[in-house]
C-alpha positions in Angstrom: 139.4 105.3 96.1 141.3 106.0 92.9 139.6 106.2 89.6 140.7 104.0 86.7 142.5 107.0 85.0 144.3 107.9 88.2 145.5 104.3 88.6 146.6 104.4 85.0 148.7 107.6 85.5 150.2 106.1 88.7 151.2 102.9 86.7 152.5 105.1 83.8 154.7 107.3 86.0 156.0 104.4 88.0 156.9 102.6 84.8 158.8 105.6 83.6 160.6 106.0 86.9 161.6 102.3 86.8 162.9 102.8 83.3 165.3 105.4 84.7 166.4 103.0 87.4 167.0 100.1 85.0 168.9 102.4 82.5 171.1 103.7 85.3 171.9 100.2 86.5 172.5 99.0 83.0 175.5 101.4 82.9 176.6 100.1 86.3 176.3 96.5 85.2 179.1 96.9 82.7 177.4 94.9 80.0 175.8 92.5 82.5 179.2 91.5 83.9 178.4 92.7 87.4 175.8 90.6 89.2 173.9 92.9 91.5 173.4 95.8 89.0 172.4 93.2 86.4 169.7 91.7 88.6 168.4 95.2 89.4 168.2 95.9 85.6 166.2 92.7 85.0 163.8 93.2 87.9 163.2 96.9 87.1 162.8 96.1 83.4 160.2 93.5 84.1 158.3 95.7 86.5 158.5 98.7 84.2 157.0 96.9 81.2 154.4 95.2 83.4 153.2 98.6 84.6 153.4 100.1 81.1 151.1 97.2 80.0 148.6 98.2 82.6 148.7 101.8 81.5 148.3 100.8 77.8 145.1 98.9 78.7 143.7 102.2 80.1 145.1 104.9 77.8 146.1 103.1 74.6 149.6 102.8 73.2 150.1 106.3 71.8 149.8 108.3 75.0 151.2 105.5 77.2 154.4 104.9 75.2 154.9 108.6 74.6 154.8 109.5 78.3 156.8 106.4 79.3 159.6 107.1 76.9 159.5 110.8 77.7 159.9 110.2 81.4 162.6 107.7 80.7 164.5 110.0 78.3 164.4 113.0 80.6 165.1 111.1 83.8 167.9 109.1 82.3 169.5 112.2 80.8 169.3 113.9 84.2 170.7 110.9 86.0 173.6 110.8 83.5 174.3 114.5 84.1 174.1 114.4 87.9 175.3 110.9 88.8 177.4 109.7 85.8 179.3 112.9 85.0 177.9 113.3 81.5 177.8 116.8 80.0 175.0 119.3 80.3 175.2 121.6 77.3 172.7 124.4 76.9 171.2 122.6 73.9 170.7 119.5 76.0 168.9 121.5 78.6 166.7 123.2 76.1 165.9 119.9 74.5 164.8 118.5 77.9 162.6 121.5 78.4 160.9 120.9 75.0 160.4 117.3 75.9 158.8 118.3 79.2 156.5 120.7 77.4 155.5 117.8 75.1 154.7 115.5 78.1 152.6 118.2 79.7 150.8 118.7 76.4 150.0 115.0 76.2 148.6 115.1 79.7 146.4 118.2 78.9 145.2 116.7 75.6 144.3 113.4 77.3 142.2 115.3 79.9 140.3 117.3 77.3 139.6 114.1 75.3 138.2 112.5 78.4 135.6 115.1 78.7 
């Protein structure tokens, strides 16, 4: 059976991944003028924040929101590059790597703080 912390991390990662999905479909909804992508946005948005709330109750707001937005920023940027034909400058790639290092750092720090 999963520990409370493991459940928290699963909720947090799932919330971040759902943020990528709703952000992608937000672009596809064309300002909420296309029905199916708009519905996907609303459902994923609700689920994402619901799971974020579960993670916040375990880890607190600082770690939870930091990881949530980091996953969302990195994933949405990569989705834009690979699926929406947005540019991928060297500076953008370096910035994503720095963000990834920060997320890994937050995970390491949270493990050390737990004991």
